[in-house]
N, C-alpha and C positions, 0 to 999 in steps of 0.2 A: 437370146442373151443380151442384156443391156451393155452399152458401150463402156459404162463405168465398171461393170463387173469384169468385162474382158480385160480392161486395162489393169485392174487389180490382180487378176490371175496371171497375166503376163509378167507383172513386177515380181509376184511371188515365185514364179518359175525361174526368173533370172537370179533371184537371191539364192534359191536352192542350188542352182547350177554353180554360182560363184562359191557357195559353201562347200560343195563337193570338190571343186577344183582346189580350194584352199586346203582341205583335209588331205588331199593326195600329196601336196607339195610340202606340208608342214611335217618336218622330221624331228622336231624338238620333243623329247619324251616328257618334258615338264609342262603341265597345263598352265594356262594363263593365270588361273586363280591361285595355284600353288606358287608360281613364280612371283606373283604380286605379294603374297604373304612373306616369301623369303626376302624380297626386296625391302619390304616394310621392316623386317627383322633387323636389317643392317643398321637402320637409324637408331635402334635401341641398344646396340652393342658398342664395343670399343671401336675406335677409329681403325680403318683398315691398315694404316701405316704402322701402328704399334699397339700392343695390348697394354692393359693396365699395369702389368708386371714389368713392362719395358721391353718385351721381346719384339725384335724387329720383323717386319713382314717384307719379303723381297718384292721388288717391282715385277710385274708381269710383262714379259718381253716376247717378241716374235721375230722370226727371221723371214724376210721377204713377205710373201702373202700369208704365211702361216703365223698368224697373230693369236695371242691368248687374251681372253677377256674375263675378268672376274665379274660374274653376274650378281652374286650376293654372298654375304659372309655373316655368320652368326656365331657369337661367343657361346659355346655349349657348356664349357666348364672353365672356371678360373681357380688356380691353385697357387700355393706359395712358390713353386718352382717352375711351373709351366702353365700355359693355357691351351685349351682345345677349341678349335674352330670347325664349324661345318660350312664349307665353301661349295658354291656351285660355280664351275668354271667352264667356259667354252674353250676347249683345247684345240691345237692345230689338227685339222683334218678329221674332226670328230664332232659329235653333238655335245651339248652340255652334260657335264659329269659331276657327280657329288664327290667331294674330297674332304675327309675328316683329317685334320692336320694338327699335330702338336707343335705349338710355338714355344720356343725356348730362347733365352738371351745368349746362348753359346757357352762353350766350355774351354778351359785351358788344361793342357796335359803337359807334364813335366818329366823328361828323362834326365834324372840327376845322376851325374857321372863323376866318380873320383878316380883319377888315373895317376895319383901320386905314388902309389905303392907298386903298381905293375901297369905301365902304359900299354903293354901288349895285350893285356886282358883286364881292362879297368873294371872297377866295381860300379854297379848301378843300384839305386834305391828302389826297392819293391815293397808293396804293402799287401797285407792280407786282411780282408774284412768280409762280413756276411752281406750278400746281395739278395734281398728278398725276391726281386723280380726273377732272378735266376734260380732261386731256391737253394743256394749253396754258398760256401766260403770261396773267395776268389783271390788269386794273386794278381796284382795290377801295379802300374806305376802311379805316382801321385797325380791327381786331377781333381777338377771341381768346376762348379758353375761360375761363369763370369757374371758379376753384378751388372744390371742393365746399363748403368752409366759409366762402367769401369772399362779402361783400356785393357787389352789382353796381357801385356807384360806386367803391370802392377798386379793383375789378377793372378798370374802365374806365380809371382814372388810371394803373394799372400797365401796361396794354396799350399805351396811347398813348405813354408814356415809353419802354417797352422797344422798340417797333417804330419809332418816329420820332424820339425824343429831345425831343419837345415836352411842355411842361407847360401847364396851362390854369387860369385863375382862376375861370371861371364854367362850371357844368355844369347842363344841363337835360335832363330826360327827354323824348324825342320819341315813341317808339313801342316796343311790345313785341309780338312775334308768334312764331308757330311756323313753322319753315322748311318742313317737309313732314310734316304730322301723320298721314299715312297709315301711315307706318312709322318715323318719326323723332320721338323725344320731345324733341329739342332746341328750346329757345326762345331768342330773342335780344332783348336790351334795348338800344335805341339811345339814345345820349346826344349832345347838342350840346355841344361844348367850345369856349369862347370865351376871349379874353384870353390868347393864346398867347405863350409864351416858350420859348427854347431850353434844353434840358438835354442829358443824355447817354443815347443809345440803347443798348440791350443786348438785341438779339434772341436768340432761342434758337439753339442750335447748328445745328439743321437748317433755320433760316430764312435766306433770302438775299433781302432786301427792298430794293427801290429806291423811294424816296419823293420826292415833290415837291409843290409848291403849284400849283394851276391855278385860273383864274377859274370862278365858279359857272356862268356862261354857257357856258363850254367843257365843263364837266362835263355839262350838260344836252345839249349837242351830242353828246357821247360816248355818252350814254344813248340818244338818238334814232338815232344811227348804228350802234349795236350794239358800239361799242368797249368800253363798260362793260356786261357781261352778268351781273354778280354781283347776285343778288337783294337782299341786305342793303344794298348800296351804292345801288341804284336806289330802294329804299324810303326810305332815309334822305334822299337828295337831293331826291326829289319831296316828301316830307313837309315838309322844310325850306322849299322853295319855296312850298308851299301855305300854311304858317304865316306866312311873310314877307308874302305877298299879303294875308292876313287880319289882318295886324298882331298876331298872337298872340305872336310872339317879341319 
């Protein structure tokens, strides 16, 4: 065997050995070719900080050594109300995972209360409308999408007036929560609206809303019986009752 041939064979063997060692230690389920494609896709989509509709993207944070890294992000769908992103994320204590996320600019929820007639059992404003995703009519409290550049309080005032025709003198923040953070980036800000007066409603063209006032005790009965099954309404009503009992409001 010639010296040159031996040297070539040794180099080949070393490369194969390094390749095997690398394959044993590489736990990333995404191939380099696929990852490169997804990284390239990021440059052709909206900026990671915000979608074209204005929905905010939260910063990826970590605690101690458990850091999170956004590997790639692709705008899969863009609609008038929300966008859908396909993200690949390196999450704490695990390999890279695919996450399909709905990005939304956030919503405002209004618990409108009238205690002028009976302070012990005040009236609250509820709405009935058809919800196609749930396939049924539902009783809820007023709520709506916050416009991308809109602050929450002006958005809450606008939604209450548009959907019910009511104005309110006093506004108090009750709670803020994420609806379903496993795949939905939407958060909701709940306001208590008091000192109600009548105005002129102006619902959207695709909104057919019936609204009325019911006693708080009846609203609690509807929650217990399952007549109100809307999460934001249940949270707002129960938070209000808890705060009243604690004399926080």
